[in-house]
N, C-alpha and C positions, 0 to 999 in steps of 0.2 A: 260597422254596418251588417256584417257577416251573419247570417243566418236569420235575419229579418224576413219579413212576408215580402217586404217591397222589393226583394231581389230578383230578376228576372232570370229564367233557367238559359244560361248560354249556351252558344252552340246549335240552334234549332233549324228546322228544316221549313222551307217553304210550305204553309197549310191553306186551305181555304180561309181567308182572314174572317173572322168573326166579327163582332161588335166591339172589338179592341180587347187589349187584354194580354198577359204575359204566355210565353209560349211553353207547353207542359213538358215533363221529362221525357214524355214518348218522343218528342222530336229529337231531343238530345239523344238519346238511344240511336234513331234512325240514323242522325248526323255521325254517330261513331260507327255505325254497321256501314255507313258508305265508305267512310275513311277506310276501315278494315278491308274492305272489298279492293280499294283501291291498293293498299300495301300488298295484299295476295296479287293481284296483276302486275304488280310491278316488280313481284320477286320470281314471277312464273318465266321459264324459258324464253328466248330469243324468238324462237319460231312461234309459239303460242302468242308472242305479242304481236307478231307479224299478221297472223291471223286474225287475231282482233280489230287490228288497224285496218287490214285489207278490207272489212265489211264497209271501211268510211272513205276509202281511197279510189279514185277514180282511174279506168284502167289505161294503162300508159303501152299497150298493144301497139304495133305497125297498123296504120290504115285510120286512125282519128276517131277509135272506139269511144262510143257516147257514154259507156256504162259507167256510172258514179259511185260505185260499190259493189264488191264480189259478194255474191250470195251462194252459199253452199248448196251442191246438187243433192245431199240429205242432212236436210235440216234436222237439229236434234228435237226431240218430242218435247211437247208442251203441257206442263211443265216439264224441264229438263231433268233426266234422273243423274243425280249427283253421285250415285255408285258407279256409273260406267262413263265415267270422263276419259275420252280417247287420249292416249299420251304423245301420239305422233300427229305432226301435223304435216300434210302432203302440198308443197307448194305448187305441185303438178297438177292439184285437183281443178277440173274446169267450173266455170262460173255458172251459175243457173241461169244468168242474164245475158250474157255476151259470148260464153263458151270459150274466153280467154281464162289462161290460168290463175291461180291466186299468185303465183310469182311476177305476173305482169299487171298485177295492180299495187305491189309493193317494191316495184324497183326503187322507187326514190328515197325507200328507206335503206337502201344497202349500205350507206355509211355514216347513217344516222348517228349520233353517239346515245349510249344506254340513258343518259339523264334528259333528252330532248325525246326519245320514246315515251319513257316514263311521264314526260309533261301531257304527250297529246293521248296516252292513254288515261290520263286523270281527266283529260276533255270528253273522251269519249263515254265515261261512266257519268261524268255531267250530264251529257248530251241523253244519254238513255235515262238516265232520272228525269229531265225535263220532258221526255218524251211522255214519261208516264204520268207528269203533271197535268200535261196539256189534256189528256182524255178523261183524266180523273175531275179537273176542274169544271166547276158549274158557273162561275162568275165570268161573263162576258170579257171585261176590262182585263181580269186577273189572266186569262187565257190568253188573250192576246199577247200580253207582255211575254208569258212562259214562252209563246210559240216563236217570239222574236228572237229571244235569247237563244233557243233551241236552233235556229237557223243561224244565227252568229256563230255559235259554238261548232256547229254542223260545217259552217264555211273554213272556220280556223284549223279543222283537220284536214280538210283537202287543201288548203294553201300552205299548211306547216304555220301560221301566222299566230300571234298573240291577240286574246279576244280584247277588242275595245268596244265598248258601248257607244254606239253612234247618236249623239243627242246635240241639240243646238247650243246647251251650256254644259260645262263640266263644273263638277263639284270645286269647291263650296256653292251652294246656291242662294245664299241669304249671308248677309254679315250685319252684326255679330253673329256668331252661330249661337246655338241653344246654349253650349256648354259655357262659351265668353259670357253669355246673358246671365246664367245662374251665377258665376264667379263676379260678374259686377254686382248683383241681386245681394250676395252674402257680404260684400264689401262696402255695399251702399246702407243696408241695414243693421249691421251688427259688428261693424269695426271698432265700435266703442266697448265691447265686452270684453271681459277679462278673458284670459287665455282658455280656461278651461271651459267656459261656456261657449267661446267662440269655436273651439275644437268639436262640440256636440253638433254646431250648428252646420260645420264642415262635413263632419259625418252624413248629416241626414240631405247635405246637396250632393253627395258621392252617391249615396243610396238613391236618391230622385233620378239622377243623370243615368246610373246604370239600369235603371227600370225601364228609361225611355229609350235606350240602345236596343233592348229586346222587347219593346211593343210591337204587338199586333196590330198595324193599322186596320179600320175597317173599309171595306169597298167603296167605291166612290156610289154605288147603286144603294147599299145599306145606309149611307151617309145622306142621300138624297130623302130617303123615306124618314129619315129622323130629324133633319133639319134642311127642309127643303129651299129656306131661304139664304143659304149659304152659299158662297162663292164655288158653286159645283167645279166649272172649268179648271178653276185656279188649283183645287183639291187633286182632280184626277192627275194633272200634271205631278203634283208632288208626290202623289200614290204612285205613281208610276215611276218615277225616280228613285222611291223608297224600295220598289221592288226590286230595281234593276241594280242598284247601288249597296244596299244594306242587307235586304231579306233573302235574297236568291244566293249571293255570295256565302252566307253562313255556311250552306250547302254545299253550293256547288262553288269549291274554292278556286277552279281555273279562273273565275271572275274576279277582278279587284273590288274588295270588301273595305267599306267606309263605315265609320261610329254614324249614327243617326245625328247624335249631338253635336258633331262636327261639321257637318256638311248642310245642315237644315237651321233655320233661326225661327225667329218670334211666329212667322206664319204658319208654320206646321205646327210649333207647340201651341198656339191659339185653338188650331182646330182640333187637338186633342187632350187640351188640358183637363175641360170640365167632365169628361167621361172619365178619364184616367183617375182623376182626385176622387171621384165617387167610388171607383172601383178598389182602387187602393185601400181607402178607410174602410169599405167593407169586410175586404180581404184581412185586413190588420184586427178587425173586431172578431172574426171568426176565427181566428188563430190565436188568439190573446193568452188563452190557456195554455198553449204550447210554448210562449216565448220565456227566455230567462227572466227574472226579475229586472236586470238593468235595460234590457230591452224592450220589456213591457212599457217603462216610463218614456222609453226614446221613441216609440211607436205610437203609443195611445196619447200621449200627453203633448210631446213636442212636434212630432210631425203632422198634427191636423193643423196646429197654429202656422208653422212653415209652410204649408201649401195653401192655406188661406192668404197669407202675405205676398207669396208669389203670385197668387192668382189675379190680385192686385196689380202688380207691375204687369205682367202679361197682358191684360185688356186695357190699360190705363194707356191712352193716348199720347200723357206728357211724361213717360217713366223715363226717366236718364240712364236707366240700365242699358236700355236698347240703342244707345248711341254709339256710333263707333269711336268719338272721340272721349267716351268717359274716362273722365279724370281720376286716379285715385287719390283718396283724402290723404291728408295732411298727415294722419295718424301713422301711416306707415306703408308698407308693401302690400301688395293684393296678396289675399289668401289664394293659394293655389288649388285649385279642385280638379283631381285626375280622375278618369274612370279607367285608364289604362297603366302601365308600369314605369313609361318612361317620364323623367321629369322636364317637361317642358312647358314654357308658357303655353297657354291656352291660345292665345292670339298667335304664336309662332306656328308658320306651316312647317310640315316636315320637309327637311331638306333634300330635295330631289337625288343628292347622290348619296345618301343612306342607304337607296336600295342597289346602288352600284357598287358595294364595298366590295374588296378584291376577296376573292373565296380562298380560303386557308384548308391546304390538303387534309382529309380527315375531319373536316367541317359536315355537322349534320345539316342538310337541306331544310329550310325555313317550313316547308309544305309539310314534311315527315315531324317537325316539331308539333307544328299546328294538328297534326291527326293524333298524335299521342297525347297532347294536352286534352284533347277531345275525348277520350278514353280515360283520362284521370277522373274518378268518380265524384269525389269532393275536395277541391283545390282549397277550400276553406279550413280543412282540418289542417293544412299546411302551415297554417298562418299562426301555429302557436296555440293551440287550446289548452286550457288548465292543467289538463291530464297529462299533456306531453312534458311537462316541466319536472316531472319526476323520470323522466327518462335520462338514461346517460350518454344519449346523444343530442341533446336539446342545447342549444346554443350557449354560451356565456350570458350575453344579452337577452335572451328570450323572457325572463321574468321582467325584468326591467321595461323591456317593450313593450309588454302586455300591462303593466301597471300604467305606463304613460298613456296608452291607448284608453285606459279606463278613467284617465284623470286623477290618479292616486298621487301621481308625481309630475313635477313640471320643470323645465330647463330655461333658463333665462340667462343671456349675455349681459353682465350689469358693471357699472364702473362710476369712480366719482367724477364730479365735475366741479371747475373751479367757475365757468361763465353761466351755469344755470341753477334755477332756484334748489335746494337740497330737496330732495325726495324721500320723505320719511322712511316709507317702505323698503328702498333701497339702501338707505343707510343703516336700517335694521338688519338686512340681509348682509351688507358688508361686515357687519359687527359680528353676526353670525358666520362669516367664513373666516374670519379673523380667528374666532374661537376655535374652528374645525381644524385649521391650519397649525396651529399653535400646539392643540391637542395631540395631532395625530404626528406633528414633525418636531420632537422635543429637544432635537439638537440644534433647531432654528431659533435664534434670539427673536422674542416676542416683538421687540420694537422694530426688527428688520422685517417681519412679516406683515406688521401693521403699517409700516410706510409705504410697503409695496401694493398691498391690497388697496389702500387708500390711495395711491399716486394715480392722477387723472391719465397718465400714459397708459398703464394697466388695465385689463379687463378681466373680468370672471365669468367664466361660466359656471353658473350656479345651478346646483340639485334642490329642488324644492319639495319637501312632504310635508302635508299636514298643514303649510304654511310657515315651517321654519327650515333653515339651511341645514341640509345634511352631508353635503359634499360638493365640490367643485375645483375648478382647474384655471389657475390664475396665470395668464399671458400677457406678453407685450408683443405687438405685430410691428414689424419693419417693412413696410411694402416697398419701399426704395430698394432693398436689399434682397427681397423676393424670400423672407423666410418670418417664422414666428419663434420666439423664445418661450416655452413653458418654464415658468417659474417654480408655483407648487401645484401639487394635484394630489387630493386625499378625498377620502369618504370615512364620516365618523364609524369608529370601532363597531358598535352595537349594529350598523346597516351595511357591514360589508359581507362578501360572499353572496352577493344577489345580483351579479353581473351590473352593477350601478356604475363601477368604475368604467368598464368595456362601452357602455351606453354613453357615459358622459364623452369619452373621447371620440367616439363615433359623430356625437352631436358637432363636437368642436371641428372633427375633419369635414363636414359639411358645411359649416359657417365659413371655414377658411376658403373652402370652393367658390362660395358664393362671392368671397372678397378676393378673389383671382392669387392667393397664397398659398403654394403648393408644397411647401416644405417646413418642418417643424425640427427645431433643434433643442434638447434639454440637457442638463447634466444630472444623472442618474445616480444616488448613491447605492450602496451595494444591497440593498433591501427592496430598490426599487426597478432594478435593472430587468428581473423577470416579468414584472408588470408590464413594462414600455415592448420589452421583445414582442409577447403576447398581442400588443396593439400595432406591431408591425414597424417597430423602431431599431434600428443595428448601428453597430458602432462604424459601420462603411459610411461616411458622411459623404452627400451627393452636392449639397451646397459647397462651391469651392471658399477655400480659408479667408482669401481677400475680401469676401460679403460679409463674414461675419467678425473677423478680427477687430477687437475694439467697441464691437455693438455689444456682444453678449458678457453675462457676468460669469467671471471663472470661479470655480468653486473647487478647494483641495479637496483630494480625497473622492473624488467623484468622476463619472465617466460619461463622457461627450456621446451623444447619441442622436440620431437623425431619423425621419420619416420622411419619403417622398409621396403625395397624395396622388391619387389617379381622380382626375375630373369625371370619368364617366362611371364611377361607382358610386352609388347612392348609400354610402355607409351605413346608416341607421338602419336599412332594409336587407344589408347584405348577407346575414346568415338567412333570412326568409328566402331570398334568390337561391342561394347555395341548395338550400332544402328542396326547393322545386327542381333545380336541376337533377339533383340526387333521384328523385321521383320519376323525372322523364329519362333517365339514363335506365333507371330499373326497370321502365315499361319498354324500353328498346331492345334490352336484353330480352326480356319476355318474349317480345314480338320476333327477335332473331331466332331464339330458340324454337319458336313455333313454325317458323318459315323452314328451317335447318332439319326438323326433325323427320328424318327421311331414313329406311333402312335399306342398306345396298347389300347386295350378294357377297358371298365370301370372297378372300382372295384366291386365285386358282394359280397364279404366276410359280407358286412353291413346288407346284407338282411337276413343272417344266423343268425344274433342276435350279431354279434360283434360290441362293442362298439367302439374300436379303436384298430389301429395296428401299429405296429412300422415303422418309416419313409423307412428303409431300406427294408421293404418287399413289397413297391409298385415299380410294375413292371416296368424298364428301370431306375429307379432313380440311381442304382450304375452306370450305362453306360455313366451317365453325369460326372461321376468323383467325385460324392458327397460321402463324407466319412460320418458316424455317429460320434457326436460329443460326448464323453464320459462323461454324467453328474451323478452325484452320487458320493457316498463316497466309496473310493478305500481302503479294510482291509488290514494295514499294516502289520498285525503280519499273518504268514503263516498256523500257526495251525486255527486260527479263521476264514481264508478264507476257510481251507478245510472243516472245521465242517459245516460253512454256506451252501457252495455249496453242499455237501453232503447231508443236509436237504432237499435242492430246488430239487436236482436230484432223491431224494426219493419220495417224494411229486409228482412231474411230473410223475415219472413210476407207483407210486401205485395208484394214485388219477385216472389214466386212463389205466389201465391195461385192464379191460373188455369194456371201453367206447372208448376213441381218441387214446392211446397210442400204442394200438396193433401194428399198421402197422410199428411202429417205433422203435420197442423194438432190433431187430437184424439188420447185414447188409442184404441189398435186394441181393437175390439169382438170379442169371443170368437166370436159368431155369424158373422163374417165371415171370422175367421182361425183353423179349428180347431187346437187344442193351439199357440198361439203362445204362451201364457204357461208352457207347459211348457219350451220352447225356450228363451225369453228371460226370463232371471232379474230384470233390471233396465230393464223398460221405460221409455221416455221419449217426449215429444212436444213440440209447441210452446206448448199450452196449458197443460200442466203449468209449463213454463217461464216463463210470462207470470206464473202466480199465485205461484211461488217469488220472481220478481224483485219482486212488488208486495209480499211478505213480509221483502222484504231477506235473503233466505236467501244471496245471492251475494255475500259479503264480499270475495272475491278473484276475479281473473278467471280463475283456474284452475278453479274450480267452475263457471263459467259455461261455459267451453270445454269441459270434462268431458261436462255434460249435452248442450250442442249434438252432441259427437262420439259420443255414445250414441245419438242417434238414428240417425244413418247407419250405425254400427258394426250396430245391431240390424237394421236393415234389410237390410243385405248379408248379415247370418247369416241371416237367414228365408227370404230371396228368393233366387232362381237369378240367376245374373249376366246372364241375357237378359232378365229380366222389367222390365216398364215400371218399377216402384217403385224397382228396384236402380239404373235410370239416373237417375231422378229425385234419389235420393241422392247419386250423384257429382254433378250438374250444381248441386245446392243448397249441396253441402259447398265449391265452388268460390266460389259468391256469398258464402258464410259467411266462408271466408278472405281474401277480396280485403277484405272489409269490416272484418274484423279489423285486418289491416295499415292499412289506411287510419288506422283507429282509433290507430295506434301501441302496440296490445297485443300484439304481436309483430313480431319484425324481418323485413323484407321481404326 
């Protein structure tokens, strides 16, 4: 359904709702702009962040001050001049309202983590956006909701809480959901169709659900003018819920967002369907000349009929698709239609624990991923357009996946049966498979191939193109043993090098995940080892020998290979996901580069007589993501390491007590250096290092060197280059690195 006129613009801003319709690309740009502003604010120095949060923080000064937000004595001009942004933040600057300092308003943030600060800053920008919405909005009902959300988020910043929309009911508001109802409709009306035609219906259903998720509801007042007889009170309740849970969170991502199709049901769908159907068809007619041929038929011929049939079920009082106990027909499993990327049954709620997964060090926060996703201009281009097939970087199965989407090829798991009436088409396909395997595997006796292909205990995943078999994988499942044996695997020679082999194996993997079998075993001859390696097989067998001994057929001159499946991976879409991840990483790199594009003054330490400095002390080097590579000998014996580090630390302290080390002997006192701990987040000194050494904290030389380097880095960050402290840091650093080299802890 990509590229059709019935796809709404994802990621849009709350706008004054009109008479229904999709939200335009201007809103998408606005959403991306807010995301960029958040990223910029989150990358600014900590004092800047404190100043921003101070505006929304109540005063903590003694005497129970009632001021609920710091106000600058010298507010910036309106509009603010971007060319003269002050670089310094003075925490002692008094508030225009209560005369207490900015520091008094932000004392509660002193020990708050960077992650929590960034979360609060995201809420701040959402508050400011909602404030603009309140003033611009003309519709009274919408304005009231914007104002309520504004107050909620404002309160969250004051109390450092998480936004929870207070309502009598929480999502979902009606069961079955719109998504489940449409799922049931497809199963109810189209399950009898052949696979190709049924896939067309599934595409139309996805298109329709996606459209609803980004549909702009008309305001209650507009609806009253258009349809005065309808349930106005009920619509207003649903409209408010839609704004709070679906529409505003698209833009203000500090609020939890839900898909409209998953939390609303038949009632809301009925209130928008008539207008929506009319607008969608009108839009399709206007854009018909810009559509590719295969889309034109889908949109102009099939879509109107699909909407008409669905309309009957939406407004029919006796339709079974809205029953909570809708039964899946005996024709097979329910057709899964999803608007998101996760493979989950529509009726199955998202597990609560999914949101509480352990964070892995180095993980990228989901908020940042969502921001970056909003800036990817055309996600559809990553789903494998025909032009990309010529690219050297395109996935092996990309052409096959595209052909399957178009209906050129189909995949079916088939097998012979002794207790059911023979199906002529399946028998013809089995004969076709026997021919393909016999032709492509000439060293296998034909009688043996025939016996296994037609054996009821074996199944074959067959690849069908233009009604004939062109390839397949014959396999036998051993559920009690927890594995499946792959017996034959081949694609006819004139259809090879098109990615069919990879796509076949990916379909087989997904089939087995559904059947809870997570291991493949196969004997591969010398010509097949390369193929199986590419599909994730290896000679390292994960299945215990006792599980397969006596079950699997032994082949002379062949290599036993195994593959362990991961049930979390959607294998047939895996290369698309990897492609999207690459695009996200590329955007993250671009964003990081934009943040750190800063020119630092030249190094002046060499004028002071310093012959060399460690790379990590160059200003800005760490911000680029560079990390020091540990070179040198790591002492394995803890006592030897302790003794060596003690000698080095003693030398640094004694050698420089009256010369260079005196500023660093003890922690910096707040009275002597105002605002030091607002600027320096990780203070360090020689006394603290002595205590850490005694407590055996330094288990590696890297920990010790990092703390010592922190002393010098902090000094240079807080003090100007011409100061005495700055010069002391440079000279003492030279002493330290000379001693470290003498001890053999780093290369000379």
